ROTI-261388 format. One record per residue (C-alpha): residue number from 1; residue in three letters; x, y, z. Coordinates in Angstrom, 2 decimals, padded with zeros to 5 digits. Example, Ala and Ser with C-alpha at 12.3 -4.5 7.8 and 13.67 -1.06 7.14 Angstrom:
<rs>
R, pos, code, xx, yy, zz
R, 1, Ala, 012.30, -004.50, 007.80
R, 2, Ser, 013.67, -001.06, 007.14
</rs>
This chain:
<rs>
R, pos, code, xx, yy, zz
R, 1, Met, -015.10, -070.74, 073.22
R, 2, Asn, -014.88, -071.24, 069.48
R, 3, Ser, -014.77, -068.03, 067.46
R, 4, Val, -017.15, -067.90, 064.56
R, 5, Ser, -015.92, -066.03, 061.47
R, 6, Val, -018.68, -064.32, 059.56
R, 7, Leu, -017.78, -063.83, 055.82
R, 8, Ala, -018.80, -060.12, 054.82
R, 9, Ala, -021.15, -059.71, 052.16
R, 10, Pro, -019.58, -058.17, 049.06
R, 11, Glu, -020.55, -054.65, 048.54
R, 12, Ile, -022.95, -054.25, 045.72
R, 13, His, -022.21, -051.02, 043.49
R, 14, Ala, -024.77, -049.68, 041.11
R, 15, Pro, -023.21, -049.43, 037.43
R, 16, Pro, -022.30, -045.93, 036.63
R, 17, Val, -024.61, -044.27, 034.19
R, 18, Glu, -023.55, -041.41, 032.38
R, 19, Phe, -027.01, -039.69, 031.83
R, 20, Ser, -025.40, -036.74, 029.87
R, 21, Gln, -024.11, -039.19, 027.31
R, 22, Leu, -027.45, -041.09, 027.19
R, 23, Ala, -029.58, -037.90, 027.15
R, 24, Pro, -030.75, -038.01, 023.42
R, 25, Met, -032.35, -041.47, 023.98
R, 26, Leu, -033.68, -040.82, 027.31
R, 27, Ile, -035.36, -037.60, 025.96
R, 28, Val, -037.02, -039.63, 023.13
R, 29, Phe, -038.25, -042.46, 025.69
R, 30, Gly, -039.37, -039.89, 028.08
R, 31, Ala, -041.43, -038.16, 025.48
R, 32, Ala, -042.93, -041.53, 024.51
R, 33, Ile, -043.80, -042.43, 027.91
R, 34, Val, -045.35, -038.83, 028.37
R, 35, Gly, -047.39, -039.64, 025.17
R, 36, Val, -048.69, -042.87, 026.67
R, 37, Leu, -049.75, -040.94, 029.72
R, 38, Ala, -051.64, -038.35, 027.59
R, 39, Glu, -053.29, -041.13, 025.55
R, 40, Ala, -054.62, -042.27, 029.07
R, 41, Phe, -055.42, -039.05, 030.67
R, 42, Val, -056.08, -036.25, 027.81
R, 43, Ala, -059.61, -036.09, 026.56
R, 44, Arg, -059.72, -037.73, 023.10
R, 45, Pro, -060.33, -034.47, 021.18
R, 46, Ala, -057.44, -032.67, 022.53
R, 47, Arg, -054.89, -035.53, 021.98
R, 48, Tyr, -053.83, -034.65, 018.55
R, 49, Ala, -052.91, -031.27, 019.91
R, 50, Val, -050.78, -032.70, 022.65
R, 51, Gln, -049.19, -035.41, 020.99
R, 52, Phe, -047.74, -033.96, 017.73
R, 53, Pro, -046.09, -031.06, 019.44
R, 54, Leu, -044.78, -033.45, 022.18
R, 55, Ala, -043.34, -035.95, 019.67
R, 56, Leu, -042.05, -033.40, 017.36
R, 57, Val, -040.24, -031.19, 020.27
R, 58, Gly, -039.16, -034.46, 021.83
R, 59, Leu, -037.17, -035.34, 018.65
R, 60, Ala, -035.98, -031.83, 018.21
R, 61, Ala, -034.38, -031.69, 021.74
R, 62, Ala, -032.78, -035.18, 021.29
R, 63, Phe, -031.31, -033.91, 018.09
R, 64, Cys, -030.07, -030.59, 019.55
R, 65, Trp, -028.43, -032.73, 022.51
R, 66, Thr, -026.75, -034.99, 019.95
R, 67, Leu, -025.24, -032.14, 018.15
R, 68, Trp, -023.83, -031.02, 021.29
R, 69, Leu, -022.51, -034.17, 022.30
R, 70, Gly, -020.92, -034.17, 018.99
R, 71, Phe, -019.28, -030.79, 019.04
R, 72, Ser, -018.36, -030.14, 022.76
R, 73, Glu, -015.84, -032.80, 023.02
R, 74, Lys, -014.27, -035.77, 021.42
R, 75, Pro, -016.64, -038.76, 021.70
R, 76, Gln, -014.86, -041.99, 022.21
R, 77, His, -016.13, -043.75, 025.12
R, 78, Ala, -018.57, -046.22, 026.49
R, 79, Ala, -021.29, -045.43, 028.82
R, 80, Ala, -023.76, -047.21, 030.98
R, 81, Asp, -021.10, -049.50, 032.26
R, 82, Gly, -019.71, -050.15, 028.88
R, 83, Ala, -023.11, -051.02, 027.55
R, 84, Val, -023.49, -048.23, 025.01
R, 85, Ala, -020.62, -046.81, 022.90
R, 86, Val, -020.70, -043.07, 022.54
R, 87, Asp, -018.41, -042.27, 019.72
R, 88, Gly, -018.53, -040.53, 016.31
R, 89, Pro, -020.48, -043.14, 014.31
R, 90, Thr, -023.04, -043.31, 017.00
R, 91, Leu, -023.62, -039.69, 017.18
R, 92, Phe, -023.67, -039.40, 013.45
R, 93, Ile, -026.24, -042.43, 013.15
R, 94, Gln, -028.35, -041.01, 015.86
R, 95, Gly, -028.50, -037.40, 014.41
R, 96, Thr, -029.61, -038.91, 010.90
R, 97, Ile, -032.12, -041.01, 012.45
R, 98, Leu, -033.52, -038.10, 014.29
R, 99, Val, -033.69, -035.72, 011.41
R, 100, Leu, -035.35, -038.21, 009.32
R, 101, Ala, -037.70, -039.09, 012.00
R, 102, Met, -038.73, -035.78, 012.34
R, 103, Leu, -039.56, -035.44, 008.62
R, 104, Ser, -041.43, -038.91, 008.88
R, 105, Leu, -043.47, -037.43, 011.66
R, 106, Leu, -044.39, -034.65, 009.39
R, 107, Leu, -046.15, -037.16, 007.11
R, 108, Ile, -047.53, -039.23, 010.18
R, 109, Ala, -049.09, -035.76, 011.56
R, 110, Glu, -050.84, -035.17, 008.21
R, 111, Arg, -052.56, -038.63, 008.35
R, 112, Ala, -053.52, -038.44, 011.93
R, 113, Gln, -054.92, -034.91, 011.30
R, 114, Asp, -056.99, -036.57, 008.44
R, 115, Ala, -058.49, -038.79, 010.67
R, 116, Phe, -058.81, -036.27, 013.36
R, 117, Thr, -061.09, -033.96, 011.05
R, 118, Ala, -063.06, -037.14, 009.69
R, 119, Gln, -064.03, -038.02, 013.11
R, 120, Ala, -064.76, -034.32, 014.31
R, 121, Ala, -066.91, -033.75, 011.42
R, 122, Ala, -069.23, -036.90, 012.26
R, 123, Leu, -072.08, -036.62, 014.48
R, 124, Pro, -071.82, -038.33, 017.78
R, 125, Gly, -073.08, -041.86, 017.47
R, 126, Ser, -073.77, -041.53, 013.76
R, 127, Glu, -072.69, -044.13, 011.21
R, 128, Ala, -070.19, -041.87, 009.89
R, 129, Glu, -068.41, -041.58, 013.47
R, 130, Gln, -068.89, -045.28, 013.69
R, 131, Glu, -066.87, -045.61, 010.23
R, 132, Ser, -064.46, -043.38, 011.17
R, 133, Met, -063.75, -045.16, 014.52
R, 134, Ala, -063.56, -048.53, 012.52
R, 135, Asp, -061.01, -046.94, 010.34
R, 136, Gly, -058.93, -046.28, 013.39
R, 137, Gly, -060.29, -043.06, 014.76
R, 138, Ile, -057.59, -040.28, 015.51
R, 139, Gln, -054.96, -042.97, 016.09
R, 140, Thr, -052.91, -040.57, 018.19
R, 141, Glu, -051.42, -043.56, 019.74
R, 142, Ile, -049.16, -043.54, 016.68
R, 143, Phe, -047.07, -040.74, 018.10
R, 144, Pro, -045.77, -042.72, 021.34
R, 145, Leu, -045.33, -045.80, 019.23
R, 146, Thr, -043.23, -043.76, 016.78
R, 147, Leu, -041.20, -042.48, 019.60
R, 148, Phe, -040.65, -045.70, 021.08
R, 149, Ala, -039.49, -047.22, 017.75
R, 150, Val, -037.12, -044.24, 017.09
R, 151, Gly, -035.64, -044.80, 020.58
R, 152, Gly, -035.02, -048.52, 019.60
R, 153, Met, -033.16, -047.26, 016.51
R, 154, Met, -031.01, -045.04, 018.57
R, 155, Leu, -029.95, -047.66, 020.87
R, 156, Phe, -029.54, -050.57, 018.17
R, 157, Pro, -026.26, -049.05, 016.46
R, 158, Ala, -024.96, -047.74, 019.80
R, 159, Ala, -024.92, -050.97, 021.51
R, 160, Asn, -021.50, -052.18, 022.81
R, 161, Asp, -022.37, -055.65, 023.62
R, 162, Leu, -024.72, -058.03, 021.81
R, 163, Leu, -027.44, -058.31, 024.53
R, 164, Thr, -027.93, -054.42, 024.66
R, 165, Met, -028.28, -054.77, 020.85
R, 166, Phe, -030.95, -057.42, 021.02
R, 167, Val, -032.97, -055.22, 023.45
R, 168, Gly, -032.60, -052.15, 020.91
R, 169, Leu, -033.73, -054.38, 017.98
R, 170, Glu, -036.79, -055.50, 019.93
R, 171, Val, -037.50, -052.06, 021.43
R, 172, Met, -037.19, -050.84, 017.51
R, 173, Ser, -039.08, -053.65, 015.96
R, 174, Leu, -042.22, -054.16, 018.38
R, 175, Pro, -043.82, -050.82, 018.09
R, 176, Leu, -043.19, -051.15, 014.01
R, 177, Tyr, -045.08, -054.40, 013.91
R, 178, Leu, -048.14, -052.50, 015.40
R, 179, Leu, -047.69, -049.34, 013.20
R, 180, Cys, -047.79, -051.44, 010.19
R, 181, Gly, -051.42, -052.68, 011.07
R, 182, Leu, -052.90, -048.95, 011.29
R, 183, Ala, -053.68, -048.13, 007.73
R, 184, Arg, -057.16, -046.69, 007.70
R, 185, Arg, -057.88, -047.77, 004.30
R, 186, Arg, -057.26, -051.11, 002.95
R, 187, Arg, -057.09, -052.51, 006.47
R, 188, Leu, -056.77, -056.15, 005.59
R, 189, Leu, -053.79, -055.50, 003.45
R, 190, Ser, -052.25, -053.51, 006.40
R, 191, Gln, -052.86, -056.18, 008.97
R, 192, Glu, -051.45, -058.69, 006.59
R, 193, Ala, -048.42, -056.85, 006.19
R, 194, Ala, -048.12, -056.36, 009.93
R, 195, Val, -048.40, -060.11, 010.58
R, 196, Lys, -046.05, -061.16, 007.97
R, 197, Tyr, -043.57, -058.49, 009.46
R, 198, Phe, -044.13, -059.91, 013.10
R, 199, Leu, -043.46, -063.54, 012.27
R, 200, Leu, -040.56, -063.11, 009.92
R, 201, Gly, -039.01, -060.47, 012.36
R, 202, Ala, -039.46, -062.99, 015.58
R, 203, Phe, -037.49, -065.47, 013.36
R, 204, Ser, -034.83, -063.24, 012.75
R, 205, Ser, -034.56, -062.15, 016.23
R, 206, Ala, -034.43, -065.64, 017.35
R, 207, Phe, -031.47, -066.01, 014.93
R, 208, Phe, -029.89, -063.19, 016.42
R, 209, Leu, -030.30, -064.23, 020.02
R, 210, Tyr, -029.10, -067.81, 019.15
R, 211, Gly, -026.00, -066.30, 017.49
R, 212, Thr, -025.33, -064.43, 020.43
R, 213, Ala, -025.21, -067.35, 022.83
R, 214, Leu, -022.84, -069.17, 020.55
R, 215, Leu, -020.65, -066.18, 020.51
R, 216, Tyr, -020.87, -066.00, 024.54
R, 217, Gly, -020.00, -069.71, 024.56
R, 218, Tyr, -016.95, -068.98, 022.17
R, 219, Ala, -015.74, -065.76, 023.88
R, 220, Gly, -017.14, -065.98, 027.45
R, 221, Ser, -018.71, -062.45, 026.86
R, 222, Val, -021.05, -060.50, 024.65
R, 223, Arg, -018.90, -057.35, 024.67
R, 224, Leu, -017.92, -056.59, 021.30
R, 225, Ser, -014.25, -055.49, 022.34
R, 226, Ala, -014.26, -058.90, 024.55
R, 227, Ile, -015.35, -061.12, 021.40
R, 228, Ser, -012.59, -059.18, 019.11
R, 229, Ala, -010.01, -059.84, 021.83
R, 230, Ala, -010.86, -063.74, 022.03
R, 231, Leu, -010.58, -063.69, 018.21
R, 232, Ser, -006.72, -062.48, 018.53
R, 233, Arg, -006.28, -065.27, 020.94
R, 234, Ser, -007.87, -067.92, 018.77
R, 235, Gly, -008.19, -070.50, 021.76
R, 236, Gly, -011.98, -071.08, 021.55
R, 237, Ser, -014.12, -073.31, 019.46
R, 238, Glu, -014.11, -072.18, 015.66
R, 239, Thr, -017.51, -074.13, 015.13
R, 240, Leu, -019.05, -071.87, 017.83
R, 241, Leu, -017.52, -068.83, 016.23
R, 242, Leu, -018.56, -069.24, 012.71
R, 243, Ala, -022.10, -070.54, 013.78
R, 244, Gly, -022.42, -067.52, 015.91
R, 245, Val, -021.37, -065.12, 013.15
R, 246, Ala, -023.66, -066.68, 010.73
R, 247, Leu, -026.72, -066.48, 012.78
R, 248, Leu, -026.13, -063.03, 013.89
R, 249, Ser, -025.52, -061.88, 010.47
R, 250, Val, -029.12, -063.40, 009.60
R, 251, Gly, -030.78, -061.02, 012.18
R, 252, Leu, -028.80, -057.93, 011.05
R, 253, Leu, -029.23, -058.84, 007.11
R, 254, Phe, -032.96, -059.06, 007.84
R, 255, Lys, -033.50, -055.62, 009.14
R, 256, Ile, -031.33, -054.48, 006.17
R, 257, Gly, -033.37, -056.13, 003.66
R, 258, Ala, -030.67, -058.08, 002.05
R, 259, Val, -031.18, -061.19, -000.20
R, 260, Pro, -032.18, -063.89, 000.67
R, 261, Phe, -033.83, -062.10, 003.76
R, 262, His, -035.80, -059.74, 001.62
R, 263, Pro, -039.33, -061.32, 000.91
R, 264, Trp, -041.00, -059.25, 003.66
R, 265, Lys, -039.98, -055.89, 002.55
R, 266, Pro, -042.15, -055.34, -000.52
R, 267, Asp, -045.37, -056.80, 001.22
R, 268, Val, -044.71, -054.66, 004.58
R, 269, Tyr, -044.05, -051.43, 002.44
R, 270, Gln, -046.92, -051.80, 000.23
R, 271, Gly, -049.24, -052.75, 003.20
R, 272, Ala, -048.07, -050.23, 005.78
R, 273, Pro, -049.41, -046.61, 005.91
R, 274, Thr, -047.13, -044.71, 003.65
R, 275, Pro, -045.68, -042.48, 006.45
R, 276, Ile, -044.57, -045.53, 008.41
R, 277, Thr, -043.08, -046.90, 005.13
R, 278, Ala, -041.22, -043.69, 005.01
R, 279, Leu, -040.11, -044.09, 008.74
R, 280, Met, -039.01, -047.75, 008.03
R, 281, Ala, -037.43, -047.13, 004.74
R, 282, Ser, -035.09, -044.34, 006.00
R, 283, Cys, -034.70, -044.62, 009.78
R, 284, Thr, -035.03, -048.62, 010.04
R, 285, Val, -032.17, -049.10, 007.32
R, 286, Val, -029.81, -046.34, 009.01
R, 287, Ala, -030.08, -048.16, 012.32
R, 288, Ala, -029.80, -051.58, 010.98
R, 289, Val, -026.56, -050.71, 008.78
R, 290, Gly, -025.30, -048.92, 011.69
R, 291, Ala, -025.56, -051.92, 013.97
R, 292, Ala, -023.93, -054.13, 011.32
R, 293, Leu, -020.99, -051.50, 010.87
R, 294, Arg, -020.47, -051.98, 014.74
R, 295, Val, -020.47, -055.55, 014.75
R, 296, Phe, -018.28, -056.33, 011.75
R, 297, Tyr, -016.00, -053.26, 012.19
R, 298, Val, -015.45, -053.94, 016.09
R, 299, Ala, -016.01, -057.59, 017.15
R, 300, Phe, -015.22, -059.30, 013.77
R, 301, Glu, -012.90, -056.85, 012.26
R, 302, Thr, -009.90, -059.42, 012.65
R, 303, Leu, -012.10, -062.03, 011.18
R, 304, Arg, -012.84, -060.38, 007.94
R, 305, Trp, -011.20, -062.84, 005.75
R, 306, Asp, -013.88, -065.24, 006.97
R, 307, Trp, -017.03, -063.10, 006.59
R, 308, Arg, -016.14, -061.04, 003.64
R, 309, Pro, -016.61, -063.70, 001.18
R, 310, Met, -020.22, -064.30, 002.67
R, 311, Met, -020.88, -060.62, 002.69
R, 312, Trp, -019.72, -060.37, -000.94
R, 313, Gly, -022.35, -062.99, -002.07
R, 314, Val, -025.10, -061.39, -000.15
R, 315, Ala, -024.25, -057.81, -001.65
R, 316, Ile, -024.21, -058.98, -005.15
R, 317, Leu, -027.44, -060.84, -004.87
R, 318, Thr, -029.00, -058.09, -003.01
R, 319, Met, -027.72, -055.50, -005.82
R, 320, Met, -028.96, -057.67, -008.53
R, 321, Val, -032.36, -059.12, -007.28
R, 322, Gly, -033.47, -055.64, -006.08
R, 323, Ala, -032.80, -054.00, -009.48
R, 324, Ile, -034.11, -056.87, -011.87
R, 325, Val, -037.10, -057.64, -009.74
R, 326, Ala, -038.03, -053.83, -009.54
R, 327, Ile, -038.45, -053.67, -013.27
R, 328, Thr, -041.41, -056.20, -013.09
R, 329, Gln, -043.32, -053.96, -010.44
R, 330, Thr, -046.33, -052.06, -011.38
R, 331, Asp, -047.11, -050.64, -007.69
R, 332, Ile, -045.25, -047.60, -006.81
R, 333, Lys, -044.44, -048.81, -003.27
R, 334, Arg, -043.27, -052.19, -004.09
R, 335, Met, -041.04, -050.65, -006.79
R, 336, Leu, -039.51, -048.28, -003.89
R, 337, Ala, -039.34, -051.58, -001.94
R, 338, Tyr, -037.22, -053.06, -004.30
R, 339, Ser, -035.26, -050.12, -004.66
R, 340, Ser, -034.44, -050.05, -001.08
R, 341, Ile, -033.28, -053.79, -001.32
R, 342, Ala, -030.96, -052.60, -004.07
R, 343, His, -029.63, -049.83, -002.13
R, 344, Gly, -029.23, -052.03, 000.86
R, 345, Gly, -026.69, -053.94, -001.56
R, 346, Phe, -024.90, -050.82, -002.16
R, 347, Leu, -024.51, -050.28, 001.56
R, 348, Leu, -023.04, -053.81, 002.27
R, 349, Thr, -020.25, -052.74, -000.31
R, 350, Gly, -019.26, -050.16, 002.08
R, 351, Ile, -019.15, -052.80, 005.01
R, 352, Val, -017.23, -055.25, 002.81
R, 353, Ala, -014.51, -052.40, 002.47
R, 354, Thr, -013.55, -052.60, 006.30
R, 355, Ser, -011.69, -049.37, 006.36
R, 356, Glu, -012.25, -046.05, 007.85
R, 357, Ser, -012.96, -044.69, 004.47
R, 358, Gly, -015.62, -047.37, 003.79
R, 359, Leu, -017.15, -046.39, 007.34
R, 360, Ser, -017.19, -042.86, 006.35
R, 361, Ala, -018.74, -043.38, 002.84
R, 362, Thr, -021.38, -045.59, 004.46
R, 363, Leu, -022.31, -043.01, 006.87
R, 364, Phe, -022.76, -040.59, 004.05
R, 365, Tyr, -024.72, -042.69, 002.10
R, 366, Leu, -027.16, -043.49, 004.76
R, 367, Ala, -027.72, -039.71, 005.26
R, 368, Ala, -028.15, -039.22, 001.70
R, 369, Tyr, -030.55, -042.18, 000.91
R, 370, Gly, -032.48, -041.31, 004.07
R, 371, Phe, -033.41, -037.82, 002.81
R, 372, Thr, -034.20, -038.97, -000.74
R, 373, Thr, -036.35, -041.66, 000.51
R, 374, Val, -038.61, -039.76, 002.69
R, 375, Gly, -039.09, -037.18, 000.36
R, 376, Ala, -040.00, -039.81, -002.36
R, 377, Phe, -042.80, -041.50, -000.02
R, 378, Ala, -043.80, -037.80, 000.69
R, 379, Ile, -044.80, -037.49, -002.96
R, 380, Val, -046.53, -040.95, -002.85
R, 381, Thr, -048.81, -039.66, -000.18
R, 382, Met, -050.04, -036.61, -002.04
R, 383, Val, -051.10, -038.37, -005.12
R, 384, Arg, -054.50, -039.69, -004.29
R, 385, Asp, -057.90, -040.78, -005.93
R, 386, Thr, -061.18, -041.84, -004.56
R, 387, Thr, -059.70, -044.87, -002.90
R, 388, Gly, -056.87, -043.21, -001.33
R, 389, Glu, -053.10, -043.28, -002.61
R, 390, Ala, -052.87, -044.05, -006.14
R, 391, Gly, -050.46, -046.77, -005.89
R, 392, His, -050.65, -048.29, -009.47
R, 393, Leu, -048.04, -047.02, -011.86
R, 394, Gly, -050.83, -046.60, -014.53
R, 395, Arg, -052.64, -044.10, -012.46
R, 396, Trp, -049.60, -041.75, -012.56
R, 397, Ala, -049.86, -041.32, -016.15
R, 398, Gly, -049.95, -037.55, -017.39
R, 399, Leu, -049.23, -036.45, -013.69
R, 400, Gly, -046.34, -034.21, -015.29
R, 401, Arg, -048.90, -032.56, -017.28
R, 402, Arg, -051.32, -031.87, -014.14
R, 403, Ser, -048.92, -031.24, -011.73
R, 404, Pro, -045.44, -030.42, -013.17
R, 405, Val, -043.93, -029.39, -009.98
R, 406, Ile, -044.91, -032.39, -008.04
R, 407, Ala, -043.81, -034.66, -010.97
R, 408, Gly, -040.37, -033.11, -011.51
R, 409, Ile, -039.63, -033.34, -007.68
R, 410, Phe, -040.46, -037.10, -007.79
R, 411, Ala, -038.62, -037.39, -011.17
R, 412, Phe, -035.42, -035.78, -009.50
R, 413, Phe, -035.67, -038.14, -006.46
R, 414, Leu, -035.73, -041.10, -008.87
R, 415, Leu, -032.72, -039.73, -010.66
R, 416, Ala, -030.96, -039.40, -007.20
R, 417, Phe, -031.80, -043.11, -006.53
R, 418, Ala, -030.46, -043.98, -009.72
R, 419, Gly, -027.30, -042.15, -009.00
R, 420, Ile, -027.33, -039.73, -011.79
R, 421, Pro, -024.40, -036.89, -011.11
R, 422, Leu, -025.04, -033.75, -009.26
R, 423, Thr, -027.52, -035.46, -006.72
R, 424, Ser, -026.78, -037.08, -003.44
R, 425, Gly, -027.10, -040.61, -004.76
R, 426, Phe, -024.36, -040.18, -007.03
R, 427, Thr, -022.07, -039.03, -004.51
R, 428, Gly, -022.93, -041.66, -001.99
R, 429, Lys, -022.66, -044.36, -004.60
R, 430, Phe, -019.27, -043.14, -005.85
R, 431, Ala, -017.91, -043.14, -002.02
R, 432, Val, -019.07, -046.53, -001.15
R, 433, Phe, -017.63, -047.80, -004.66
R, 434, Gln, -014.38, -045.93, -004.15
R, 435, Ala, -013.94, -047.49, -000.65
R, 436, Ala, -014.75, -050.95, -001.70
R, 437, Ala, -012.49, -050.61, -004.61
R, 438, Asp, -009.56, -049.63, -002.45
R, 439, Gly, -010.31, -052.38, -000.16
R, 440, Gly, -009.81, -054.95, -003.15
R, 441, Ala, -013.38, -055.42, -004.09
R, 442, Val, -013.27, -054.43, -007.54
R, 443, Pro, -015.50, -057.13, -008.99
R, 444, Leu, -018.05, -056.02, -006.47
R, 445, Val, -017.74, -052.62, -007.66
R, 446, Ile, -018.47, -053.70, -011.26
R, 447, Val, -021.60, -055.65, -010.25
R, 448, Gly, -022.65, -052.59, -008.39
R, 449, Val, -022.40, -050.32, -011.36
R, 450, Leu, -024.25, -052.76, -013.64
R, 451, Ser, -026.96, -053.00, -011.10
R, 452, Ser, -027.28, -049.30, -011.15
R, 453, Ala, -027.44, -049.31, -014.91
R, 454, Ile, -030.33, -051.93, -014.69
R, 455, Ala, -032.08, -049.85, -011.71
R, 456, Ala, -031.96, -046.78, -013.98
R, 457, Phe, -034.42, -048.31, -016.57
R, 458, Phe, -037.21, -048.65, -013.95
R, 459, Tyr, -036.73, -045.24, -012.54
R, 460, Val, -036.54, -043.65, -016.09
R, 461, Arg, -039.85, -045.73, -016.99
R, 462, Val, -041.66, -044.05, -014.12
R, 463, Ile, -040.57, -040.61, -015.39
R, 464, Val, -041.79, -041.59, -018.87
R, 465, Val, -044.98, -042.59, -017.64
R, 466, Met, -045.49, -039.31, -015.92
R, 467, Phe, -044.42, -036.92, -018.57
R, 468, Phe, -044.92, -038.79, -021.70
R, 469, Ser, -048.28, -040.83, -021.26
R, 470, Glu, -051.71, -039.58, -021.73
R, 471, Pro, -053.67, -039.07, -018.40
R, 472, Glu, -056.61, -041.31, -017.56
R, 473, Pro, -060.05, -039.56, -017.45
R, 474, Asp, -060.60, -040.10, -013.92
R, 475, Ala, -056.89, -039.47, -013.12
R, 476, Pro, -055.84, -038.75, -009.41
R, 477, Ser, -055.36, -035.50, -007.87
R, 478, Val, -052.38, -034.14, -005.80
R, 479, Val, -053.38, -033.16, -002.33
R, 480, Thr, -050.88, -030.98, -000.79
R, 481, Thr, -050.81, -029.84, 002.95
R, 482, Ala, -048.15, -028.10, 005.00
R, 483, Thr, -046.47, -030.76, 006.95
R, 484, Thr, -046.08, -032.90, 003.60
R, 485, Ala, -044.95, -030.08, 001.58
R, 486, Thr, -042.33, -029.28, 004.39
R, 487, Ala, -041.21, -032.74, 004.35
R, 488, Val, -040.75, -032.89, 000.54
R, 489, Ala, -039.05, -029.48, 000.57
R, 490, Leu, -036.34, -030.63, 003.17
R, 491, Gly, -035.77, -033.97, 001.55
R, 492, Leu, -035.37, -032.08, -002.04
R, 493, Thr, -033.19, -029.45, -000.33
R, 494, Ala, -030.70, -032.19, 001.07
R, 495, Thr, -030.87, -034.20, -002.05
R, 496, Val, -029.70, -031.22, -003.93
R, 497, Val, -027.18, -029.95, -001.40
R, 498, Leu, -025.54, -033.19, -000.77
R, 499, Gly, -025.04, -033.69, -004.48
R, 500, Val, -023.79, -030.45, -005.31
R, 501, Leu, -021.81, -029.32, -002.20
R, 502, Pro, -021.12, -033.13, -000.60
R, 503, Gln, -017.97, -031.87, 001.00
R, 504, Pro, -019.01, -030.63, 004.61
R, 505, Met, -021.23, -033.64, 004.87
R, 506, Leu, -018.25, -035.88, 003.64
R, 507, Asp, -015.96, -034.30, 006.16
R, 508, Leu, -018.39, -034.83, 008.95
R, 509, Ala, -018.88, -038.45, 008.03
R, 510, Gly, -014.84, -038.99, 007.83
R, 511, Gln, -014.53, -037.21, 011.17
R, 512, Ala, -017.27, -039.57, 012.80
R, 513, Ala, -015.24, -042.47, 011.34
R, 514, Thr, -011.93, -041.68, 013.01
R, 515, Gln, -013.77, -041.68, 016.40
R, 516, Leu, -014.97, -045.37, 016.42
R, 517, Phe, -014.70, -046.86, 019.88
R, 518, Val, -013.13, -050.35, 019.88
R, 519, Arg, -012.31, -050.86, 023.38
</rs>
């Protein structure tokens, strides 16, 4: 009798998931899912009262958990079977994103409340109600969409492999495409911005994914540490490697808004609702730069002599184009968009440094720039006329005479963007330039200083228009609400404190930089 041997099926074990380490992201995603359910089951008049507190509490709880993770133990390990790196830079960036998202949420809530009030004041079935609904109704769906985007922003820089990073990129981007098209006024411009952002974002995602495939062909893995190990062995195809690095860089530089992948930024910033622009200009930049830091500092660190020349060129173009083209802008949001492009170039100098000081300086710059950006866009939402926000620079003439406090605060934010001493912008630029100079990129620092001088011209031009120009007869008014005023106050406080007393934040960023997970 022949014995038949039966091969035992291998046991399949579920990958370990450290829920405690992933809790900040899980809290945000959980609040977003609850918000979706609220949209489905809560009566329309009560949705705002549910959605805004839910989103704010979810972000605050995630931030508190992030603080607990950062101070309870030394974070330098991977979670979710190695897919997510829980280390110092991750927690610093996630904490920064959460705080900036809470400030942006205050602006979003103010606009949602305006829509709620307009619809509540309209009689049922009246033309006013139909017009309010055509303008977007209460638009409380903006809250869960924002939470999903923030969750993707938290995952994007924390990813320890390229596929997880791609998932984070898409989870971050898809809600933003929708949010850009939700403006209640100038709907056609807003929808055009959303379509442009979607089409160009889809192309950049395709480049990112194709680069991931090529790097997998080179290293046999998408894990960042495995790619770094393959570079040390130098046994794969150099063509696959360099092509993969180039294509992957396109996807990352697009999200940063670096030249020549920047044309979407001015159009999207101008067309999107200003609170959404504030969210994108602060949180999205933080997430994208954080992801770039992880890729170039962990996976491609040993390849730095190959990619640094490329990054030099991109950084120089980004700083100069952003500063020079901003001079020609007459729309406030487009000017701030080109300002954001120039600041993206400054941030790239920290990446070029490829050192611990470069990492810590970039982390500090991200926090300082984010607070100033949210505060500046909050001011933009407050200056309004009969058509909505007064976007044209000429409409801001004489604002310093009618509302000296608001104009003074906006002038201070502009000076911080320019890098004037005793502001957070000066400290951030000094830190990244010093790190780049220590890394041998002195010519890049010289270009950065020159572009900062050029950028100071259009910042000062806005200040001159506000304080030394005659106001128009139908000049816009300043509309202040509690939530917007809170966002402005917090942004102003952070800009002042990080400029006058930056050392605690610099120390925190330096401590986070020493805990980079590279295995």
